[in-house]
N, C-alpha and C positions, 0 to 999 in steps of 0.2 A: 566492443561497443556496449550500448546500454539502451534500455527502453524508457521512455517518458522523462528521465532525468539524466543529464550529461554534465560533463565538466564545464560546459558553457552556460549552464543554467544559472540565472541570477535570482537569488532568493530574497524575499522579504519575509519578516515574521510578524504576523498580526498578534499582538499581545507580547511583544518582545520585552516590555518593561516590567511584566509580571514575573514572579519567581520561577515558574516553569519555563516560560518563554526565554528568560534570561539564561537559565541553566542550560537549556538545550541549544540555544543559539551558540553558546560557547563551545559546546560539543561539536556542533556542525562546523564551526570555524576551525576547530582543532583538526578536523579531518581534511580541511582544505576546500570546503564548500564555499562558493561565492555568495556569502550573505552580504547584501548591500544596504540593508537598513531594516527598520521596523515601523509598525504602524500602531499608534495608540491615540485615539481621539483625545484632544485637549492637551497633548504633550508635544505638539509640533515645535520643531526648533531645538529640542533637547538632543543630547547625545548620550549614548551608553558606552562605557568603557569595557572592552573585552581584552584583557591582557595587553593593554597598551594601544589597542585599535579602537578608535571612537567611531561607532556607527550612528548615523543620523536617525532620528525619530520623526516620522511624518504624521500629519493629522488625518490623512486618508490614503487609501490604496492608490487612488488616481494620482495624488501628488507624488507618491513614491515611484510609480511607474514613469511619470514624466521626468523625474529627476535622475533615476537610476537605470531605466530600461528593464526593470524586473519583469520576469515572466513566470515565476513560481512564488506562491504564497504558502507558508506553513501557518496553520491557524491554531493558536493557543489562547482561546478566549473562553470564558464561562459559557455553559450551555444556553443560558437565556439570551446571550448576545451572538451566538454562533450563526444563526440564520442571517442576521444583518451583516455580519462580517463576511460570510461567504458570498452573499449577494453583492456586496460592495466589490469584492475581488472580481466577480464575473463581469460586473458593469465596467470595471476598469480595464478589462481585456486581458486579465491574467490567464495564461494558457493551462496552468496546472495548479490546483488548489488542494493541498494536503491537509485534511481536517483531523487533527489529533483528538479534539475534544470528545469526551465521553458523556453520555447522558443527554444528548440532544433529542428533544421530542421528535417522534417519527414524522409527524406532519410538517415539522420544520425542515427535516431532511428531504422529504418529498418535494417541498417547495423549491429549495435551492438546487436540487438535482434536476428538476424540471426546467428551471431557469438556465442551467448550464447546457441542457440539451442532451439527448440520448447519445451514448457512445457505443460504438460497435461496428463490425464490418457491414458496410452497405447502408449505414444509418444516416448518411448525409453529414453536413457540416455541424461542428460542435463548437460552442462558444468557449467552454472551459472543461477540462477533464478534472473531475472531482475524485479524489482518493479518500476513502473513509466514508463517514466519520468513525470515531471510536477505533482508531487504528494506530499502529506504530510508525506509519509513513513508509518511506522507501529509501533504499540505498543502492547506488551503483558504486561498488567498492573501488577505491582509487580515483574516483571521479567526483562524486557529490553525494551528500546525505541530506535528506529533507524529512525531519521528524525526530524520533527518539530511539531509533535502532542504534545500538552500540557500533561504533565504526571500526573497532579493533578485533572483531571476531574472525574476519576472513578477508582475503584479498580478491582481486579481480580474477575471473575465470570463465568457464564455459557453461555453467549451469544457470538457468533461470529459476526463480522461486516466486510462487504466488501463494499467499496464505491468509486464512481468516484469523489465525491466532498470532498474537505478538510473541508470546514466549516460545511457541513452537517454531516461529520464524528464527528466533535466536538460536534455538537448539539445532535446527537443521543447518544453519550457517556454520555452527561449531563442528557438527558432525562431518561436514564436507569442506572444512576450511583449507585442507591441503590441495583441493581441486580449484576452489574459488567460484565466484558467481559473477554473472554479467549484471543483473539487477535482482534485488529482492524487494518484492512488493507486498506490504501488509494491507490487505483490502478492508479489514475490519469485519466484525461479526454481527452488526446490527441487521434488523430485518430489511432495511433499505440502505443500499450503499451506492456510491457513485460509479465505481469501477468494479467489474465482476471478474471471476475466474476466466470467463470466456474472453473478455477484453485483453487481459494480460496474456493468455495463451496465444491469441492471434498475434499480439505484438512480439512475443518471443519467437513465434513461427516465422515472422518477417525479419527478425534480427539475424544477420548472417553469422554472428559470433556467438550465438547461443546454440549449443549442441543438443541440449536436453533440458527438460523442465521437471521440477518438483512442484506438485500441487497439494496443498494441505487444506483440508476441509474439516467440518465438524457436523455433529447432528443438528437436525432442524432444517426446515425448508427443503427446497428441491434444487438449490444452486449447483450442487455437485452432480446430480443426475442430468441437469441441462448441460453442464460442462462435458459430461461423458458423451452425450449425443453429439456435441460440437466437435469434440476430439475425433470421434469416429468418422465424421464427415469432412473435417477440414484440416486437422493437424497431422503433419507427417513426421515431426520429430518425436523421439521417445519421451514419454511422460510416465513418471512414477507418482504414486499418491499415498496419502495417509489421511485417515479419518479419525478425528478425536471423538470419543464418547461411546465406545463399545459397551462400557459398564454402566452407562447412565440409566437411571430408572425411568420408565415410561411416564409421560405426562408431567415431568418435573423440569422446570427451567434450569439450565445448567450454565452458569457464567454469562456468556453473551446473551443479549436480549433475543437473538434469533435462534438460540440453541434450545428448542423445545420439541419434543417428540409426541406425536399424537397417533396412536395405533401403530400401523406399520410404516406410516409416512415419515420420512426424515430420519429413519434409523441409520446407524452406522453400517449395519449389515446390508441394507438396501442400497446405500451409496456405494459400498464396496463392490457389490454385485454389478451395479451399473457401470462402474469404472472398469472392472475386469472384463465385462462384455465388450467394452470399447477398446480393449487391448492395453489397458493401463495396469501395470503391476502395482499392487497395493500392499504396503508393508503393515505388519501387525503392530509394530512399535516405530517410533521415530528412528531408532538405531537400525532397525530392519529395513526401513525405507531408504536410509542412507546407504546401506549395503547394496540394495537393488540398484541405486543410482551409480555406485562405484562400478558395478558389473557392466552397466550400460556404457559409461565413459571408457572403461577399459576396452570394450568391444569396438568403440568408435576410434580408438587410437591407431 
């Protein structure tokens, strides 16, 4: 099985006619994802050829949903247009919006995440699940791919993966490629994101075919500490973790906009301690983390 994204998901690409949208649409199609069209204002009625398959371009998300039954949107639009694009997807009833765009102003992200509604156990109805922004998207190997994650790293399997880092997502998929993954979710590292570690952890907990979970975090903020508290109280499946940024200098922004350490708050060591206190084995390196997961999967066999 998979979480959030399945073989039945019907995907539209907002910004499909741009260079990045076109490139990654082809990659999603090559994996077998059901990409049913794209949205570019002012280009309605056009088609784009993808190795002999002509996909329609719609002028709005609402038009694409009415014509195709799309329930997932992957957003490849410039930062200044991203708020309007995601808002449009929410208004059109898209159930899952995967926002790849980097550099979206935080107040814009706050606005469309508020419009989408809060997601999480016991939080009530949600209009749209937003994943990202500034993320690689998600992949359910062998079923569907929504975003920029390479589709040929790994196959389907029993591990769930939730990660702030795109490149570390790819590395962990490669490290554990012989076991395989149910779904890999790149949630993004911005200070405000639509789907959190906690949201993905609960979804994996509820998925009968996910046996164990890898959680990748990084310095900055308190998301990993909050996830640790949630794991201790609510998650019964084994979780292993990795925190990027043990050597980061204090007070310096490192990579993602959210990865800044102030005093002892948000340090890799503090996050590691919180996770270990919740029973999560934390690897010193990505390879060490993969080794810990291998031991868990072996014990579950």
